[in-house]
C-alpha positions, -999 to +999 in steps of 0.1 A: +088-189+109+109-199+080+107-188+043+110-222+028+115-234-008+078-243-008+069-208+002+091-194-025+076-217-051+041-206-041+051-170-045+063-177-080+029-192-088+012-161-072+034-138-094+023-157-125-014-153-115-009-116-110+009-113-143-020-131-161-044-105-146-025-077-164+005-065-143+034-058-166+060-040-145+087-066-139+101-047-110+067-048-093+064-085-100+098-091-086+089-072-054+058-093-049+079-124-053+104-112-028+081-104+001+072-134+022+035-128+025+029-159+047+048-142+076+021-116+078-006-141+086-013-162+116+002-197+111-032-213+112-041-194+079-009-202+060-029-220+032-044-187+023-011-168+022-004-172-016-040-171-028-048-139-047-073-126-021-075-102+008-075-117+043-085-103+077-057-093+100-077-080+130-089-045+140-114-047+111-086-045+086-072-068+059-040-077+042-047-065+007-052-088-023-018-092-040-032-081-074-045-049-057-011-043-041+005-048-075-018-025-095-015+003-070+023-001-069+024-002-107+004+030-110+028+048-087+057+043-111+082+039-083+118+049-089+147+041-065+149+066-036+114+079-042+100+094-010+066+076-006+038+083+018+015+053+025-018+061+042-030+029+060+000+008+071-022-022+080-001-054+081+029-036+065+028-058+034+023-030+009+051-010+026+075-039+022+067-042-015+075-005-018+108-010+001+118-038-022+115-013-051+140+010-034+115+036-021+119+055+012+086+047+029+067+068+054+035+051+065+007+062+088-018+040+106-050+050+125-055+018+145-033+019+175-031-019+181-024-026+145+002+002+144+020-012+174+019-048+161+032-039+127+059-015+141+072-044+163+069-071+136+085-056+104+120-052+117+120-090+127+117-098+090+142-072+078+120-043+068+121-008+084+097+018+069+092+050+089+059+043+108+036+068+124+004+066+144-021+092+133-049+104+110-042+095+074-066+122+061-040+148+073-010+130+058+024+139+073+030+176+066+061+176+087+078+153+062+063+166+030+066+169+001+064+134-012+073+120-047+044+095-044+014+089-021-006+057-019-038+053+001-046+017+009-082+021+022-114+034+006-118+071+009-152+089+003-133+118-012-097+128-020-082+146+011-069+180+001-038+177+025-026+147+005-028+166-028-010+195-011+018+172+001+026+159-034+056+172-053+053+186-088+055+155-110+043+133-082+016+107-082-012+100-057-030+067-060-062+064-040-094+043-041-123+067-040-159+058-031-182+047-003-191+010-009-172+002-041-142+024-049-128+036-082-090+033-083-079+068-091-045+084-098-036+121-097-004+134-113+006+169-102+018+189-132+045+216-127+019+243-129+000+228-099-028+213-121-037+177-113-043+152-140-069+126-130-072+091-143-095+062-133-084+026-133-114+004-125-135-007-095-122-022-063-135-029-028-114-017+002-120-014+040-129+023+048-102+049+055-106+059+092-100+093+106-117+126+112-119+132+074-098+163+076-119+181+102-102+204+126 
């Protein structure tokens, strides 16, 4: 499938809509404009690709609303070469936005079919994050620590392993709650203390896993 002038024009319109909703980081907006979101959807749903809404992608998961992707990315304050852990690969759209910002992306997905589909698909459109199949509640301790961690599904609590795998000065962005989530960021200070901030209410699909149980 091609990325046509029409698609690029629709992305520009999407970026302006996201900007009107409050996103100010021009690098984040440029990354949203760069990633061809229509390629992540079945061709029969192309008319929805550049609407600012989430959309089902199978396995009970969704491709996130572009505004949600943008605000989580903005909260991460990505710098080039940041080592980022994404919990919940999904379609891979969020990972591609992070790659456009120059991050080194490690992403973990719990749904086997979705993991395999995304692993095979992303290289065909020029993106190659480091993808893993596993339990996001446990993070990726073998590759820790990380500069930034992003959770792209609703978590009933903040998994301690994710906090443990964050570098001093690092930021974790996670939607916390059962039905409706509060977007929450944790910044790890040099003394190990975590500074917590809340950034409004959102609705995510639930984060799957054994919730950190042994």
